[in-house]
C-alpha positions as CSV (number, residue, x, y, z in Angstrom):
1,X,147.2,44.1,101.6
2,X,147.9,47.8,101.8
3,X,149.0,50.5,99.3
4,X,150.8,53.9,99.6
5,X,147.5,55.7,98.9
6,X,145.7,53.8,101.6
7,X,148.4,54.8,104.1
8,X,148.3,58.4,103.0
9,X,144.5,58.5,103.1
10,X,144.4,57.0,106.6
11,X,146.9,59.6,107.9
12,X,145.0,62.5,106.3
13,X,141.7,61.3,107.7
14,X,143.3,61.0,111.2
15,X,144.7,64.6,110.8
16,X,141.3,66.0,109.9
17,X,139.2,64.1,112.5
18,X,141.5,63.4,115.5
19,X,143.7,66.5,115.7
20,X,142.2,69.7,117.1
21,X,142.1,73.0,115.3
22,X,144.6,74.4,117.8
23,X,148.1,74.0,116.3
24,X,146.9,73.6,112.7
25,X,147.8,76.3,110.2
26,X,145.5,79.1,109.1
27,X,144.9,78.1,105.5
28,X,144.7,81.7,104.4
29,X,148.3,82.3,105.2
30,X,150.1,79.3,106.7
31,X,151.2,75.8,105.8
32,X,152.7,72.9,107.6
33,X,154.1,69.3,107.2
34,X,152.7,66.1,108.5
35,X,154.2,62.8,109.5
36,X,152.8,59.7,111.2
37,X,153.5,56.0,112.1
38,X,150.9,53.4,111.0
39,X,150.7,50.0,112.6
40,X,149.9,47.2,110.1
41,X,148.8,43.8,111.5
42,X,147.8,40.6,109.9
43,X,147.1,37.1,111.4
44,X,150.5,35.7,110.7
45,X,154.0,37.0,109.8
46,X,154.0,34.9,106.6
47,X,150.8,36.8,105.5
48,X,152.3,40.2,106.3
49,X,155.3,39.5,104.2
50,X,153.8,37.5,101.3
51,X,150.6,39.5,101.1
52,X,148.4,37.4,98.8
53,X,145.7,39.3,96.9
54,X,142.9,38.4,99.3
55,X,144.8,39.2,102.5
56,X,143.1,41.7,104.8
57,X,145.3,43.6,107.2
58,X,144.4,46.0,110.0
59,X,145.9,49.5,109.7
60,X,146.0,52.0,112.6
61,X,147.7,55.4,113.1
62,X,149.6,55.1,116.3
63,X,151.6,58.3,116.3
64,X,151.4,61.6,114.4
65,X,153.3,64.9,114.3
66,X,153.1,68.2,112.5
67,X,155.7,71.0,112.3
68,X,158.3,72.8,110.3
69,X,160.5,74.6,112.9
70,X,163.8,74.0,114.6
71,X,165.4,76.2,117.3
72,X,168.9,77.7,116.9
73,X,171.8,76.8,119.1
74,X,171.5,80.0,121.2
75,X,168.0,78.9,122.3
76,X,169.0,75.5,123.6
77,X,168.5,74.9,127.3
78,X,170.5,72.7,129.7
79,X,167.3,71.9,131.7
80,X,165.9,69.7,129.0
81,X,162.6,71.5,128.9
82,X,162.7,72.7,125.2
83,X,162.3,70.7,122.0
84,X,165.2,71.5,119.7
85,X,163.7,69.9,116.6
86,X,160.0,70.2,115.8
87,X,160.0,69.0,112.2
88,X,157.0,66.7,111.6
89,X,159.1,63.6,111.2
90,X,160.9,64.1,114.5
91,X,157.7,65.0,116.4
92,X,156.0,61.8,115.0
93,X,159.0,59.7,116.1
94,X,158.8,61.0,119.6
95,X,155.1,60.3,119.7
96,X,155.9,56.8,118.4
97,X,158.3,56.3,121.4
98,X,155.5,57.2,123.8
99,X,153.3,54.6,122.1
100,X,156.0,52.0,122.4
101,X,156.5,52.8,126.1
102,X,152.7,52.4,126.7
103,X,152.7,49.1,124.8
104,X,155.6,47.8,127.0
105,X,153.5,48.7,130.1
106,X,150.6,46.7,128.7
107,X,152.9,43.7,128.0
108,X,154.4,43.9,131.5
109,X,150.8,43.9,132.8
110,X,150.1,40.7,131.0
111,X,147.6,42.2,128.6
112,X,147.3,40.4,125.3
113,X,146.5,43.6,123.4
114,X,150.1,44.7,123.5
115,X,152.3,44.6,120.4
116,X,155.1,43.0,122.4
117,X,155.6,39.5,123.6
118,X,158.4,38.1,125.9
119,X,161.8,37.7,124.3
120,X,164.3,35.0,124.9
121,X,166.3,37.2,127.2
122,X,165.0,37.7,130.7
123,X,163.2,41.0,131.1
124,X,163.3,41.8,127.4
125,X,160.4,42.2,125.0
126,X,160.2,41.7,121.2
127,X,157.6,42.8,118.6
128,X,154.9,40.3,117.6
129,X,155.8,38.7,114.3
130,X,152.6,39.8,112.6
131,X,153.2,43.5,113.2
132,X,155.0,46.0,111.1
133,X,155.2,49.8,111.1
134,X,155.0,52.1,108.1
135,X,156.2,55.7,108.4
136,X,154.3,58.4,106.5
137,X,155.5,61.9,105.6
138,X,153.7,64.5,103.5
139,X,156.9,65.7,102.0
140,X,160.5,64.5,101.3
141,X,162.8,64.6,104.4
142,X,165.0,67.7,104.5
143,X,168.7,67.2,103.7
144,X,170.2,64.7,101.3
145,X,166.9,63.1,100.2
146,X,165.8,66.5,98.9
147,X,168.7,66.9,96.6
148,X,167.0,65.7,93.4
149,X,167.4,66.5,89.6
150,X,165.0,68.6,87.7
151,X,164.2,67.4,84.2
152,X,163.5,69.7,81.3
153,X,159.8,68.7,80.7
154,X,158.9,69.6,84.3
155,X,158.4,73.2,83.2
156,X,159.0,74.3,86.8
157,X,162.2,76.1,86.4
158,X,160.8,79.6,87.2
159,X,158.3,78.5,89.7
160,X,159.0,78.2,93.5
161,X,158.9,74.6,94.7
162,X,157.6,74.0,98.2
163,X,159.5,72.5,101.1
164,X,157.2,69.5,101.0
165,X,157.4,69.0,97.3
166,X,159.8,66.1,96.9
167,X,159.5,62.5,97.8
168,X,161.0,59.0,97.0
169,X,160.4,55.4,96.7
170,X,162.5,52.2,96.8
171,X,162.4,48.5,97.7
172,X,162.5,46.5,100.9
173,X,163.3,43.0,99.8
174,X,161.6,41.2,102.7
175,X,158.3,43.2,102.3
176,X,158.0,43.7,98.6
177,X,155.1,41.3,98.2
178,X,153.2,43.0,101.0
179,X,152.2,45.7,98.6
180,X,149.2,45.8,96.2
181,X,149.8,45.3,92.5
182,X,149.6,49.1,91.8
183,X,152.3,49.9,94.3
184,X,154.5,47.1,92.9
185,X,154.2,48.6,89.4
186,X,155.0,52.1,90.8
187,X,158.0,50.7,92.7
188,X,159.4,48.9,89.6
189,X,158.6,51.7,87.3
190,X,160.4,54.3,89.3
191,X,163.5,52.1,90.0
192,X,165.2,53.6,87.0
193,X,164.3,57.3,87.6
194,X,167.1,59.8,88.3
195,X,167.9,61.9,91.3
196,X,166.8,65.5,91.7
197,X,168.1,68.4,93.9
198,X,166.6,71.5,95.5
199,X,167.6,75.1,96.3
200,X,166.1,77.1,99.1
201,X,165.5,80.8,99.1
202,X,165.5,83.1,102.1
203,X,161.7,83.0,102.4
204,X,161.6,79.2,102.6
205,X,160.7,78.8,98.9
206,X,162.7,76.8,96.4
207,X,164.0,77.9,93.0
208,X,166.2,76.7,90.2
209,X,168.8,78.2,87.8
210,X,169.5,76.8,84.4
211,X,173.2,75.9,84.3
212,X,175.4,77.1,81.5
213,X,177.3,73.8,81.5
214,X,175.3,70.7,82.3
215,X,178.3,68.4,82.4
216,X,179.6,68.3,86.0
217,X,182.1,65.5,86.6
218,X,184.0,66.8,89.7
219,X,183.9,70.1,91.5
220,X,186.1,71.8,94.1
221,X,184.6,72.5,97.5
222,X,185.6,74.1,100.7
223,X,184.8,73.7,104.4
224,X,182.3,76.1,106.0
225,X,185.1,78.4,107.0
226,X,186.4,78.5,103.3
227,X,189.6,76.7,104.2
228,X,191.0,73.4,103.2
229,X,189.4,72.9,99.8
230,X,188.3,69.4,99.0
231,X,186.8,67.7,96.0
232,X,183.4,66.2,95.9
233,X,181.9,64.0,93.2
234,X,178.4,64.6,92.2
235,X,175.9,61.7,92.1
236,X,176.7,59.1,89.4
237,X,173.1,59.5,88.3
238,X,173.6,63.2,87.7
239,X,176.9,62.6,85.9
240,X,175.2,60.2,83.4
241,X,171.7,61.6,83.3
242,X,172.2,63.7,80.2
243,X,174.2,61.0,78.4
244,X,171.0,59.0,78.3
245,X,168.7,61.6,76.8
246,X,169.0,59.9,73.4
247,X,167.3,56.9,74.9
248,X,164.1,58.8,75.5
249,X,164.9,60.0,79.0
250,X,164.1,63.6,79.9
251,X,167.0,65.9,80.0
252,X,168.2,66.9,83.5
253,X,168.7,70.7,83.5
254,X,169.2,71.6,87.2
255,X,168.6,70.5,90.7
256,X,166.3,71.4,93.6
257,X,168.4,72.7,96.4
258,X,168.0,72.0,100.1
259,X,168.4,74.6,102.8
260,X,170.1,72.1,105.1
261,X,173.7,73.1,105.7
262,X,176.7,70.7,105.6
263,X,178.0,70.0,109.1
264,X,180.9,72.2,110.3
265,X,184.4,70.9,109.6
266,X,183.3,68.4,107.0
267,X,183.0,68.4,103.2
268,X,180.9,71.3,101.9
269,X,178.8,72.2,98.8
270,X,180.5,73.6,95.7
271,X,177.7,76.1,95.3
272,X,178.4,76.5,91.6
273,X,175.4,77.2,89.3
274,X,173.5,74.1,88.1
275,X,173.9,70.4,88.7
276,X,177.1,71.0,90.7
277,X,175.6,73.3,93.4
278,X,175.3,70.5,96.0
279,X,177.4,67.5,96.8
280,X,175.3,64.4,97.7
281,X,175.6,61.9,100.5
282,X,176.8,64.5,103.0
283,X,175.6,65.0,106.6
284,X,173.7,68.2,107.1
285,X,172.1,70.3,109.9
286,X,168.7,72.0,109.6
287,X,168.9,75.6,108.7
288,X,168.2,78.4,111.2
289,X,167.3,82.0,110.8
290,X,170.7,83.5,111.5
291,X,171.3,81.2,114.4
292,X,172.7,77.9,113.3
293,X,171.0,74.8,114.6
294,X,172.5,71.7,116.1
295,X,169.8,69.4,114.7
296,X,170.7,66.9,112.0
297,X,168.5,66.8,108.9
298,X,165.6,64.5,108.7
299,X,167.4,62.5,106.0
300,X,170.3,61.9,108.3
301,X,168.0,60.9,111.2
302,X,166.0,58.5,109.1
303,X,169.3,56.9,108.0
304,X,170.2,56.5,111.6
305,X,166.8,55.0,112.5
306,X,167.2,52.6,109.6
307,X,170.2,51.0,111.4
308,X,169.5,51.7,115.1
309,X,165.7,51.5,115.1
310,X,163.1,54.1,116.1
311,X,162.9,53.2,119.8
312,X,166.0,55.2,120.9
313,X,168.5,54.3,123.6
314,X,166.3,54.4,126.6
315,X,163.7,51.8,125.4
316,X,166.5,49.4,124.4
317,X,166.9,48.6,128.1
318,X,163.7,46.6,127.7
319,X,163.8,45.4,124.1
320,X,165.6,42.4,122.7
321,X,165.7,43.8,119.2
322,X,165.3,47.3,117.8
323,X,162.0,48.4,116.3
324,X,162.5,49.1,112.7
325,X,160.3,50.8,110.0
326,X,159.3,48.4,107.3
327,X,158.3,51.1,104.8
328,X,158.3,54.9,104.3
329,X,155.5,56.4,102.3
330,X,155.7,60.0,101.0
331,X,152.8,62.2,100.0
332,X,152.4,63.7,96.5
333,X,155.2,66.0,95.6
334,X,158.3,65.9,93.3
335,X,160.6,63.1,94.4
336,X,163.4,60.8,93.4
337,X,163.6,57.1,94.4
338,X,167.4,57.2,94.0
339,X,167.8,60.3,96.2
340,X,165.6,58.7,98.9
341,X,167.4,55.4,98.7
342,X,170.8,57.0,98.7
343,X,170.0,59.2,101.7
344,X,168.2,56.7,103.9
345,X,169.6,53.2,102.9
346,X,172.8,53.3,100.9
347,X,174.9,55.6,103.1
348,X,174.8,53.1,105.9
349,X,174.4,49.8,103.9
350,X,178.0,48.8,104.4
351,X,178.1,49.0,108.2
352,X,179.6,45.9,109.8
353,X,180.4,44.5,113.3
354,X,177.2,45.8,114.8
355,X,176.0,44.2,118.0
356,X,173.5,41.4,117.8
357,X,170.1,42.5,116.7
358,X,171.2,45.6,114.8
359,X,171.0,45.3,111.1
360,X,171.0,47.9,108.3
361,X,167.5,47.7,106.8
362,X,166.3,47.6,103.2
363,X,163.3,49.8,104.1
364,X,160.7,50.0,101.3
365,X,160.3,53.6,99.9
366,X,157.0,54.5,98.2
367,X,155.1,57.5,97.1
368,X,151.4,58.2,97.3
369,X,149.4,60.2,94.7
370,X,147.5,62.0,97.4
371,X,148.6,65.4,98.5
372,X,148.4,66.8,102.0
373,X,145.7,69.6,102.2
374,X,147.9,71.9,104.3
375,X,151.1,71.4,102.4
376,X,152.7,74.6,101.0
377,X,152.0,73.7,97.4
378,X,148.3,72.9,98.2
379,X,147.9,76.2,100.0
380,X,149.7,78.1,97.2
381,X,147.3,76.7,94.6
382,X,144.3,77.8,96.7
383,X,145.7,81.2,97.3
384,X,147.0,81.8,93.8
385,X,145.5,85.3,93.6
386,X,146.1,86.3,97.2
387,X,148.8,88.9,98.0
388,X,149.2,87.5,101.5
389,X,152.7,86.0,102.0
390,X,152.5,82.4,103.0
391,X,154.5,81.4,106.1
392,X,155.1,78.1,107.9
393,X,152.9,77.4,110.9
394,X,154.8,78.1,114.1
395,X,153.0,75.4,116.1
396,X,153.8,71.7,116.2
397,X,151.2,69.0,117.1
398,X,152.2,65.7,118.8
399,X,149.6,62.9,119.0
400,X,150.2,59.4,120.4
401,X,147.8,56.4,120.8
402,X,148.1,56.4,124.5
403,X,145.3,56.8,127.1
404,X,146.7,59.7,129.1
405,X,147.4,63.1,127.5
406,X,147.7,61.8,123.9
407,X,148.0,65.3,122.5
408,X,150.5,68.2,122.9
409,X,150.8,71.4,121.0
410,X,154.0,73.3,121.1
411,X,155.4,76.5,119.7
412,X,159.1,77.6,119.6
413,X,159.9,74.4,121.5
414,X,157.6,75.0,124.5
415,X,154.1,73.8,125.2
416,X,151.8,76.3,123.6
417,X,150.6,79.0,126.0
418,X,153.7,78.8,128.2
419,X,154.6,82.2,129.6
420,X,158.2,83.3,130.4
421,X,157.5,82.9,134.1
422,X,156.4,79.3,133.6
423,X,159.4,78.3,131.4
424,X,161.3,75.6,133.3
425,X,158.2,74.6,135.3
426,X,156.7,71.1,135.2
427,X,153.7,72.5,133.3
428,X,155.9,73.8,130.5
429,X,157.6,70.4,129.9
430,X,156.4,67.8,127.5
431,X,155.7,64.4,128.9
432,X,159.2,62.9,129.0
433,X,161.0,60.1,130.8
434,X,162.5,61.3,134.1
435,X,166.0,60.2,133.0
436,X,168.4,61.0,130.3
437,X,172.2,61.0,129.9
438,X,173.1,58.2,132.4
439,X,170.2,56.0,131.3
440,X,171.0,56.5,127.6
441,X,174.6,55.6,128.1
442,X,173.6,52.5,130.1
443,X,171.9,51.0,127.0
444,X,175.2,49.4,126.1
445,X,174.2,47.5,123.0
446,X,172.5,50.6,121.5
447,X,175.5,52.8,122.3
448,X,177.9,50.3,120.8
449,X,175.8,50.1,117.6
450,X,175.7,53.9,117.5
451,X,179.4,54.1,117.9
452,X,180.0,51.7,115.0
453,X,177.5,53.6,112.8
454,X,179.2,56.9,113.4
455,X,182.7,55.5,112.8
456,X,181.8,53.8,109.5
457,X,179.1,56.0,107.8
458,X,178.0,59.1,109.8
459,X,181.4,60.5,110.8
460,X,180.5,64.1,111.0
461,X,177.3,63.7,113.1
462,X,176.8,66.8,115.3
463,X,176.5,65.8,118.9
464,X,175.1,68.1,121.5
465,X,177.4,68.9,124.4
466,X,176.8,66.7,127.4
467,X,175.8,69.7,129.5
468,X,172.6,69.8,127.6
469,X,171.8,66.2,128.5
470,X,172.4,66.1,132.2
471,X,168.9,66.9,133.2
472,X,166.5,64.7,135.3
């Protein structure tokens, strides 16, 4: 048995004891975000899913990442020696892929400690049936999952809300009984909550504005270049939220606003004051400081992983089935179950005609009551009387449960300490596979599944030009 708080506590302990001081924020002026992947094992698959009250499971952090930064398009390099996206969720996912690759090596070496066993297809591996993976994030994913309603009793309408201050929870049918009683109650209780939304200021803070008219049924929106106006319906939860206040529900007065921008050429936000500022369910790219990024929001990437798996295209050469997340746990911060479910599950739930083995998942979404010590909100509370401006930590830490070089610290996409002369050298690179475009394209079933997903749900996904992928 495991709970959301147990997962969070395990990740926070790992962060404090296993990660070095290098790369962590200076708590007097900096904050960061944390993400991790936790392996949960029991003796049998039935016990993992059914989770009777006396079941004991083994939990282990196998991958971890910190970071808040993302490079702009003008800093991208065709040599493949820079990390475009260093948000904690993405760093943790890369670390997880390193872990999976090492576990494949163990399996190929006939070592029983591997999480993989031979599949029914020659040369392919599959996950042991008693093993699942739980993804942890100290904050809500940027993008669509961060668009959540603000209720009147929250009394936060004039206070900045941190970038890691929203989260969500939902249900995964196959693993619901794997949770402890407290988490089941949380999951059922929050199933009827309403969505929230966020607004980002220029200094990475979040704020809200009380709308003059709270009834927003439909709004007119434009493309990024202010041409071809389109209409965009707000979330059904937002349309009906205030109609239910007579039933004892708190009145929704505004929305948190995300800094993630709608993808170019697609439907855009209305940007009218109040509930209608954002349109929900849209693909978004991470914001840059003047230089637009080509990195999709973490909400969009999690939605993609929920259909295609976390292993990526290259590792599918050796796997019979994708490696899916069974649950996502978010640390203490404002959140909405509906927003998380909409962003990660519902947008791609209808996908059909996927290759064998690829199935849209009903990933379980939960929130912990434990807050990350280096989150922006936590640092703000400690530094209440300080005049020092808080800034996001520029470094990102990557840790993986592998024997060789488990740790990497990067800054601005390069290994920390890299000089201009060493950029492009082997020493400046992260540990990566020595292949890319051709090998990715050769994973035919993965690429077919990705094509189906893009055509049916993620139509506006921003793809990097192939010239940035032809490195060795």
